[in-house]
N, C-alpha and C positions, 0 to 999 in steps of 0.2 A: 181312298174315300173320294167319291165324286162330289163336285161342288154343290149339287142340289141336296146331297145327303148331309153335307156340312151345315147347310141352312136349317135342315130339320133338327140336327143336334143342337145348334146354337139357339134355335127358337125354344126347344124344350128346356134347355139350360136356363133360359130367361123366364119362361112361363111356369116351369115345374108342374105342369098339368098337361096330360096327353090330349084331353078334349080341347082345351084352349089353343094348344099348339096346332092341332088339326084345323081348327077354325081360322087361325091366323094365316096358315099356309094354303088354305083352301084344298086340303087333301083329307083322306079318311083317317080316323084314329087308328085303324088297323095298319095303314101305311106307315104312320109314325112309329108304331110298335115294331113293325118289320124292319125299318131302317135302323132303329136303335139296337135291336138284337143282332143284326148283321154287323154293325160297328163293334159291338162288344165281342162277338166271335172273332172278328179280325184282329182286335187288340189283345184279346185273351184275358179280359178283366171286365168287371161290371163298371159301367159309367154312372149309373143311377141306382139309388136304393129306393125300392118301391114297397109301399104298404097299401092297404085298402084306402088309406086317408091321405097319405103324403107321397111326394116324389122329391128326392134329394140327390144332389150330386155326390158321388164318392170323391175321395181325394184325387184319384186318377182322372175322374171326370172334370173336376175343377181345373186341374192343370191343362187338360185338353181344351176346355172352354177358353182359358186365357190365351193359349197358343193359337188356337184357330181364330179367335176374335182378332188378334193382332195380324194374322196372315190374311184374313178377309179384308181388313182395313187397308193393308198394303196393296192387295189386289185391286180394290176399288179406286185407290189413289192412282195406281198405275194406269187404269182405264181412263180416269179423269185427265191425267197428264197427256195421254195419247190423243184423246179427243181435242184437247186444247191445241196440241201441236198440229193436228189435222185441220183444225179450223183456222190456224194461223192467227193467234191473238195479236191484235193491232191496237194502237191508240196510246194515249198518255195516262199514266197512273200518277195521281197527285197524292203525295205522302206528306203529312204534317210532322213537324219535329220541334223539339224544345232545345234551346241552347246549341250545343255542339253535336247533338245526336244525329244530325244530318250527315256529318262526317263519320261518326262511329259506325253507321250502317252501310258505308260505301262498299264493303265486301259483299254484303247481301244484294245491293243494287247491281253490282257487276255480275253476280251469279244469276240474277233474274234476267239481265240483258243477254247473257250468253245463251240462255234457253229460249228467249223471246226477242230476237233481234229486230222485229218489226214494232216493238213496243218501246216506250220511253218512260222514264221516271222524272217527275217534276217535284222538287222539294219546296215546301212552303212552311215558313217559320210561324209558329203559334205562340200565344202568350201564356205564361205561367198562371196569370190571373183568370184565364178562360180556356182551360185545357180541352174542352169538348165543343167549343163554339164553332170552329171551322168544320168539324164533322157534321154537326147538326145543321149548319148553313149550306152544306153541300159544296163547300169550297175545297175540300180535300176528300179523297176516296178512302183513305186510311190514315191512321195517326200512330206514331210510336210514343207510348206513355208509360210512366212507371206505374206499377201495380200497388194496391188493388184498384181496379175499375169496376164499380158495382152499379152501373147504369142499365136499367132494364131495356133501353132502346139500342144498346151497343153490344157488339160481339167482341169478346176477348180472344185473340188468336194466339199464335205461338210466341214464346219468349225469344227475344233477339239478343238480349245482353243481360248478364248478371254481374253486379259489381258491388264494391264496398262504398263507404261514405266518409266524408271528411267534414271538418268544421272550418269554415272560412272566417278569419278574424282580422281586425285591424292590426297591422304589423307593429304598431306602437302599444298595443294593449298588453295587460298582464298575461292574458292567455297565450299570446304569441311566444312566450318564453318556455312554455311547456313542451314536452316531447310528444304527448298525446293527451286526449281528453276523454272523459266519460260523459254520458248524457246528463248526469246529475250536475255537472259544472255549467250547464246552461242557465241554472238558477241565478237570477240577477242580471242577465244580459238580454236585451231586447232582440227579437228576430223580426223579419219583414212580415207585414200584413199583406197577404195576396188578394184581399178584397172578398166580395161575397159571391162571385160567379164560380169560383173553384169550390167544389164540395169539401166540407171540413174533413171527412174521412180521408180524402185524397191528399190534402195538404198535410194532414197530421201523419201520414205515412212517411213524409220527409222531415217535417218539423213537428214533433209531438207538442201537444198543448200543455202537458205536465211532465215533470221529471219522474224518474222511477220511484222517488219517495213522495210524489204527489204535489210537489211545489209547482205553482203556476208559472209557465214560461211567458214572459211579457211579449206582447206584440208591439212593434214600433211603427215606423213610417210605412206607407203603402208602396208596394213595388209591383209592377205589372209584368215585367220581363226579367230575364236573368241579368241582362246588362244593368238594369236599374238596381237589382239586388247587389251586384258587385260594386256599383258606384256608392251605395249607402254604406257598404262595409269599409271601402277605402276611405270614406269620409268620417269613419269612426262612430257612425250612428247605430249600427247593428252588428251582430254576428249572424252566421247562417250555416246550417248543415247543407252540404251540397253532395252531389254524386261524384264518385272518385274520378271519373273521366274529366271533370272540370279542371283538375290540376294540370292536365296535359294541354289544355287549350286557352286557359285564362290566367296568364302570369301577370296579374295586375300589380303595379307599384302600390305599396301600402297594404297589401293583403298577404297574409300567411295562411297556409293550409295545415291543419293538424288531423291526424287519423283519430276517429272516434272508436275506441277499442271495444266498446260494448254495443255498437250499432249493428242491427241485422243487415244482411245483404239486401240490395234492391234488385228487383227484376223489372226489365223493360219489355213490353209486349206490343205486338201489332193489334190495333183496335179499329173496328169499322162498324158502320151502321148495320143493325139487324136486318134491315130491308135491302141492303146492298147485295145484288146478285152478280156483280161484275166479275167476269172471268179473269180480268187483270188482277183484281184484289185477291181472289182465291189462288191464282198462280203465284202471286208474290208471297202469300202466306205459305204455300207449299215450298217455295224456294227457301223460306226461313226454316221450315221444319227439316228440309234436306240438309241445310247448312249446319243446323244444330246436331243432327245425327252424325255428320262427318266430323265435326269438332269433338263430339263425344268419343268417337272411335280413335281419333288422333291423340286425345289427351285424357287418358284414363285416370291420371292422378287427380287428387282432390283439389289442388290449388296451383297457382302459377305465380311466379315472381312479378310484382308490379313494376312496369317500366316507367321511365320518365321521372317527373318530380317526386313521385312517391317511392322511388327505388331505395332511397336511404332509410326508409322506415323499417325495413326488414319484415314487412307485412305480406300477407297473401290475400287474394280475393278468389272468389269462385271461378273455376276454370271453365268458362263458357256458359251457354244458356241451357236452361232446363228443357 
C-alpha cells in the first residue's frame, strides 16, 4: 500500500463519507472508491460496510485504521526528528521544576543532550504556590508538573514520571507510629494552604479538600515552596501528602514518611505554552516520548520495588511513565 493510498484510507475512516473524503483530499470521489477497492482486493476482505446512507468500518478496517494511524505518526515524527537534526538545533531550553524533580528528570536531560549536543538545558525552580507563573511570564520554555493540568493556554505533553504518594508527618505525632495511612486519616490534621495562585483542582490532585467520607480537611498556614511545607511539618504545624520521590531527597529531622495505601498514582508531564513553537521544546518532548517507549519495552512488568527510604514498606509503584 502506497503512502498516498494510506492517506485516502485514513481520511475515509475519519469522514465515513466518500464525498467529504474526496473534498478533503482534493481528489475525485471515483478515485477514493478506486483506492479502497484496490486495498480490499489486496487484503482479501472488506474494510468498509457501505449502504446507500452510511459508511462504516468493518472489524478488519478498524484494526487497519489503528495500525496505520500509529505507523503514520511514527513516520511523521521520524521526518520531524530528521529535519531537526539537519537544522542543528541550538540554544538553551529553560525547564521549570518543583522540589527535586530537576534531579528526577536527569536521565531525560542526558538523553536530550546526546541527540542535540549544541543545545543546553537550564533548570529553573518554581513555586508550589504559582505553578504556571514562570511559563506565562516566559521565564521558562517548559515545565514539569503533576497532572491534571487543565489550562486552555497550555499544552500537556508526554508523561515523564509516574509514582505513588506518601504522607509526611511530624515525627512526634501519633500518626508517625502507624505503618501506613489512608486518606480518611487526614481528618483532624491541618495541611498547608498553597494560596490563591495555584488552581484548586491542581492543588486538590495532591491534597484533597475532603476525605473519602466527605469530612473537610483543614487548611493550615500558607506555604509557597516545598521547603516551607517541610519546615511547617517538622515544626508540628501541619501534615502533608507528598510525592514518593520526596522520601529520597528530603530526610528532614523531625519528619516521618508514611505510605498512603489508598492514594492514586501521580503522573508528572511536560507542559508548555500553546503558542510556543520552539523546536527545542518539541525535541525535548520527543526525547521524553522515546525514553518512555524504551522504559516500557525494558520493564514489561506492572510494578517495581521502590528503592531508598521506602524499600522497607514492601510497596510497589507504577513502573515508568505512561
